[in-house]
C-alpha positions as CSV (number, residue, x, y, z in Angstrom):
1,M,113.0,83.6,77.7
2,A,113.2,80.1,76.3
3,K,110.3,78.9,74.3
4,R,108.6,75.8,75.9
5,E,108.5,72.8,73.6
6,K,105.1,71.7,72.6
7,K,104.2,68.3,74.0
8,P,103.2,65.8,71.3
9,D,99.5,65.0,71.1
10,P,98.6,61.7,72.8
11,I,98.1,58.7,70.5
12,D,94.5,58.1,69.9
13,L,94.2,54.3,70.1
14,P,91.1,52.7,68.7
15,K,88.5,51.9,71.3
16,N,88.2,48.3,70.1
17,I,92.0,47.4,70.2
18,G,91.4,44.9,73.0
19,A,88.8,43.0,70.9
20,A,91.3,43.0,67.9
21,L,94.1,41.6,70.1
22,F,91.7,38.9,71.4
23,L,90.6,38.0,67.9
24,E,94.2,37.7,66.8
25,L,95.0,35.4,69.7
26,M,91.9,33.2,68.9
27,M,93.0,32.9,65.3
28,Q,96.4,31.7,66.3
29,M,95.0,29.2,68.7
30,L,92.6,28.0,66.0
31,A,95.5,27.5,63.5
32,F,97.4,25.5,66.1
33,F,94.3,23.3,66.8
34,I,93.9,22.6,63.1
35,L,97.6,21.6,62.9
36,L,97.1,19.2,65.8
37,T,94.0,17.7,64.2
38,S,95.7,17.2,60.8
39,M,98.6,15.5,62.5
40,A,96.2,12.8,63.8
41,V,95.0,11.9,60.3
42,I,97.9,12.5,57.8
43,V,100.1,9.6,56.8
44,E,103.0,8.6,59.0
45,E,105.8,10.2,57.1
46,K,104.1,13.6,57.0
47,R,103.3,13.4,60.6
48,L,106.9,12.8,61.5
49,A,107.9,15.7,59.3
50,A,105.5,18.0,61.1
51,L,106.7,16.8,64.5
52,G,110.3,17.3,63.5
53,S,109.5,20.8,62.3
54,L,107.7,21.7,65.6
55,A,110.5,20.1,67.6
56,G,113.1,22.1,65.8
57,T,111.2,25.3,66.5
58,F,110.3,24.9,70.1
59,S,112.7,22.3,71.5
60,P,115.3,23.6,74.0
61,L,117.8,21.0,72.6
62,P,120.5,22.0,70.2
63,K,119.6,22.0,66.5
64,G,119.7,18.5,65.1
65,A,119.7,16.8,68.5
66,N,117.8,13.5,68.8
67,L,117.1,11.8,72.2
68,A,117.4,8.4,70.7
69,E,120.1,8.5,68.0
70,G,121.8,11.9,68.5
71,H,120.7,13.3,65.1
72,G,117.6,14.2,63.1
73,P,114.5,15.8,64.5
74,A,114.6,16.5,68.2
75,M,111.4,14.5,68.7
76,P,112.1,10.7,68.2
77,A,108.5,9.8,67.2
78,R,109.5,6.8,65.1
79,D,111.2,5.2,68.0
80,I,108.1,5.4,70.1
81,V,105.8,3.5,67.8
82,D,107.1,1.4,64.9
83,G,104.1,0.2,63.0
84,S,106.1,-2.0,60.7
85,N,106.8,-4.7,63.3
86,A,104.0,-4.0,65.9
87,P,101.8,-7.1,64.9
88,K,104.8,-9.4,65.1
89,R,105.9,-8.0,68.5
90,T,102.4,-8.1,69.9
91,A,101.8,-11.7,68.7
92,K,105.0,-12.8,70.4
93,A,104.1,-11.0,73.6
94,L,100.7,-12.8,73.6
95,T,102.3,-16.1,73.0
96,D,104.7,-15.6,75.8
97,V,101.8,-14.7,78.2
98,A,100.0,-17.9,77.2
99,K,103.1,-20.0,77.8
100,E,103.8,-18.3,81.1
101,L,100.3,-18.8,82.4
102,G,99.9,-22.2,80.8
103,V,96.7,-21.3,79.0
104,D,95.9,-24.3,76.8
105,G,94.3,-23.5,73.5
106,M,95.0,-19.8,73.4
107,T,96.5,-18.8,70.0
108,A,97.7,-15.6,68.4
109,M,97.6,-15.5,64.6
110,P,98.1,-12.7,62.1
111,L,95.2,-12.0,59.7
112,D,97.0,-9.5,57.5
113,K,99.7,-6.8,57.7
114,E,97.8,-4.7,60.3
115,S,95.8,-7.1,62.5
116,V,96.3,-10.0,64.9
117,R,93.6,-12.4,66.1
118,V,93.7,-13.7,69.7
119,R,91.5,-16.7,70.3
120,F,90.8,-18.6,73.5
121,P,88.2,-21.3,74.1
122,E,85.2,-21.0,76.5
123,Q,86.7,-23.0,79.4
124,I,89.6,-20.5,79.8
125,A,87.3,-17.7,80.9
126,F,83.8,-19.1,81.5
127,K,81.8,-21.9,82.9
128,S,79.5,-23.7,80.6
129,G,76.4,-21.6,79.9
130,E,77.6,-18.7,82.1
131,V,78.7,-15.2,81.2
132,E,80.7,-14.1,84.3
133,L,84.4,-14.5,84.0
134,T,86.0,-17.0,86.3
135,A,88.2,-16.0,89.1
136,R,91.2,-17.8,87.5
137,S,90.9,-15.8,84.3
138,A,91.6,-12.5,86.2
139,V,95.4,-12.8,85.8
140,L,95.0,-13.4,82.0
141,M,92.8,-10.3,81.7
142,D,95.5,-8.3,83.6
143,R,98.2,-9.4,81.1
144,L,96.0,-8.9,78.0
145,A,95.0,-5.4,79.1
146,D,98.7,-4.4,79.4
147,I,99.3,-5.5,75.8
148,F,96.1,-4.0,74.4
149,M,97.0,-0.6,75.9
150,R,100.1,-0.3,73.8
151,P,100.0,2.9,71.6
152,E,100.3,1.0,68.3
153,V,97.0,-0.8,68.9
154,I,94.2,1.4,67.6
155,E,91.2,-1.0,67.9
156,V,90.3,-4.0,70.0
157,R,87.3,-5.9,68.6
158,I,85.9,-8.5,71.1
159,E,83.7,-11.2,69.6
160,G,81.8,-13.8,71.5
161,H,81.0,-17.2,69.8
162,T,78.9,-20.2,70.7
163,D,78.2,-23.6,69.2
164,D,74.8,-24.5,67.8
165,T,73.5,-26.2,71.0
166,P,70.3,-24.4,71.9
167,I,70.5,-22.6,75.3
168,R,67.6,-22.9,77.7
169,S,67.6,-19.8,79.9
170,R,65.2,-17.1,80.8
171,I,68.0,-14.6,80.8
172,Y,69.5,-15.5,77.5
173,P,66.8,-16.7,75.1
174,S,69.3,-17.6,72.4
175,N,73.0,-18.1,71.6
176,W,73.1,-14.5,70.2
177,E,72.4,-13.0,73.6
178,L,74.8,-15.4,75.3
179,S,77.7,-14.6,73.0
180,A,77.1,-10.9,73.3
181,A,77.0,-11.1,77.1
182,R,80.3,-12.9,77.2
183,A,81.9,-10.4,74.9
184,M,80.6,-7.6,77.2
185,S,82.1,-9.4,80.2
186,V,85.5,-9.3,78.5
187,F,84.9,-5.7,77.5
188,H,84.2,-4.6,81.1
189,A,87.2,-6.6,82.5
190,L,89.5,-4.9,80.1
191,A,88.0,-1.4,80.7
192,D,88.4,-1.9,84.4
193,R,92.1,-2.5,83.8
194,G,92.6,0.7,81.9
195,V,91.9,-0.2,78.2
196,A,90.0,2.8,76.8
197,N,86.4,1.9,76.0
198,T,86.6,4.2,72.9
199,R,89.2,1.8,71.5
200,M,87.1,-1.3,71.9
201,V,84.2,-2.8,69.8
202,V,82.0,-5.6,71.0
203,A,80.1,-8.1,68.9
204,G,77.9,-11.2,69.7
205,M,78.4,-13.6,66.8
206,G,76.1,-16.4,68.1
207,D,76.7,-19.8,66.5
208,K,77.1,-18.6,62.9
209,H,80.9,-18.9,62.7
210,P,81.8,-22.4,64.0
211,V,85.2,-23.9,63.8
212,E,84.5,-27.0,61.7
213,S,87.9,-28.7,62.3
214,H,87.6,-28.3,66.1
215,P,83.9,-28.1,67.1
216,E,84.9,-27.6,70.8
217,L,86.5,-24.2,69.7
218,S,83.1,-23.0,68.4
219,R,82.5,-21.9,72.0
220,R,85.2,-19.2,72.2
221,V,86.1,-15.6,72.5
222,E,88.1,-13.9,69.8
223,V,89.9,-10.5,70.0
224,I,91.0,-8.8,66.8
225,L,93.7,-6.3,67.3
226,K,94.1,-3.6,64.6
227,F,97.4,-1.6,64.4
228,R,98.4,1.7,62.9
229,P,98.6,1.4,59.1
230,L,102.0,0.8,57.6
231,T,103.4,3.7,55.7
232,E,105.6,3.6,52.6
233,N,109.3,3.5,52.8
234,P,111.3,6.4,51.2
235,D,111.8,4.2,48.1
236,G,108.0,3.9,47.7
237,N,107.7,0.2,48.7
238,R,105.4,-1.0,51.4
239,A,107.0,-2.4,54.5
240,K,107.3,-6.2,54.4
241,K,104.8,-8.4,56.1
242,D,106.1,-9.7,59.4
243,F,104.1,-13.0,59.3
244,T,103.5,-15.5,56.5
245,P,99.8,-16.4,55.9
246,G,98.6,-19.2,58.2
247,Q,101.5,-18.9,60.7
248,R,100.2,-19.7,64.2
249,A,101.6,-19.2,67.6
250,T,101.4,-22.5,69.6
251,V,100.8,-22.6,73.3
252,A,102.1,-25.0,76.0
253,S,99.8,-27.2,78.1
254,P,98.6,-25.6,81.3
255,P,99.7,-26.7,84.8
256,Q,97.3,-28.5,87.1
257,G,94.5,-26.3,88.3
258,F,94.1,-23.8,85.4
């Protein structure tokens, strides 16, 4: 009679193996979260290298494929946001909007390599002594919001300014309150049009920053756009500045009724 083979003993798994697997999964998710967080703060070239590495690992495209140029990393991040010419491109877009709408006095001027100042006088958006935006400024707010939502813009600083004429109002006891309220009106108009409020900063400047050469411009709104910092080129040089100091965008006169 044939001898029956002895069945192997069942594997005695640890009772806490489920907890161990769960811990392993959490550790992997934590590592991925740390990677995503670091990508938000490291310099541009390292960010692109990390994106390229991830794209090469997870992309279904063939190795070396690029949606924009047909080579390089499979994720064309540099083509999405080019910080080297964003201020120039944005200033031109703002100038084109002003010309198209006939907004007299609106200017777009670079302050440095990474910021542009947009300035428009009081009469474009407000009635004298009031803080509510006029109905005719709605189209301008629409167009500004479209530009301010571009991914290369990282901060929108809205400043309200007045002249030194004292204001007589129970609601706004001084020019400080008036300038802050006007800045907040612009803030709400842009937020209603989709500009993230976490991207915007509001400041009431009162009458402490007049425009000496053009006193009528002391009553104004200024918006300072800040862009993603420029990164160094492979040769170690900084990208060239797109504007020369003092260059200003001019605006055509408005049609009747604006």
